[in-house]
Phi, psi and omega in degrees: 000315180294326173295319176298312175308312177301318183291321175290329175292325180287327190270336180279135182290142183289137178290125176268132182281131174256125180251115177273142184294149175305143176286150178295136183278139164285168174304315184295325178294312181297320181297317187291312181301319181296316178298323179291321181287324186292334185267003183291148181238133175075299179289130173279167179267125179303140179308329187287331177289325172296317182294323176300346174287338180079182182294341181293342182281337185303310174301326181289322179290319185295322177298317178295317181300319188262011176267193184253025184291183179297144176298332177292320180295315176300319176298322181294324177294327170301320178295324178292325181290322175297324180290328179286331179049048180293164186298321180281349186304312186296325179295315178305313188288330177298309187291324178296320185294330180259005181278102181297346178274350179274152176302149181301323181294331178292306180306316185291319168308318182289324176295310180298319177302313179300322175293322180293322184267356185257133176295157183305315186296338178252359190299312184296322179296324180280329182260348178308310188297333178281321177301312182278326197251341183294134179284326181275119184300327182297324182286314178302309187300322173302312176305314184291332174296318179298319185286319188289323182295320187263316187224066190297315189297330176273345191253337192296328178295318174295318182295318176297321182294326186267324191260357185303122176084354175272120173307323183294340181259008186304314182292325180288322183288327182293314180296333178280350181302339183258004183243000000 
């Protein structure tokens, strides 16, 4: 019986799994998914899910970001734009991080996103204006944390100069104690 089963397995062509490409999403589908992602509570949306929406999600996310919706939804739109990593995204993030008229959550998301999209060799150059120039110390301190986490040897002098004595910079200054 086992011999017969083995012979059948050898002589039968292997079943091939057919993988059909994912269907193209319509603008309405993309918009609906974005709305769902923006309404998530507590759990972040994985980067792969944002990326699966493709480049057609970018104008919709920009519309949300530039609208008058809740700051948390606008910050999540920034996160989506970072995941899509469009060519213009780093410049947008630089502008957002220094725009004092934007909600704090949007500016913090922009700083984190700029850190994520910027190579190490350019990180101090891109985040220095935020560390030195942001009027809200929470934005400056977040930029400092991103720098110290990625390029402490290059960033600690800047962080010490800006954050000396400010409690918001304490974790960055502590990390710099060894550099």
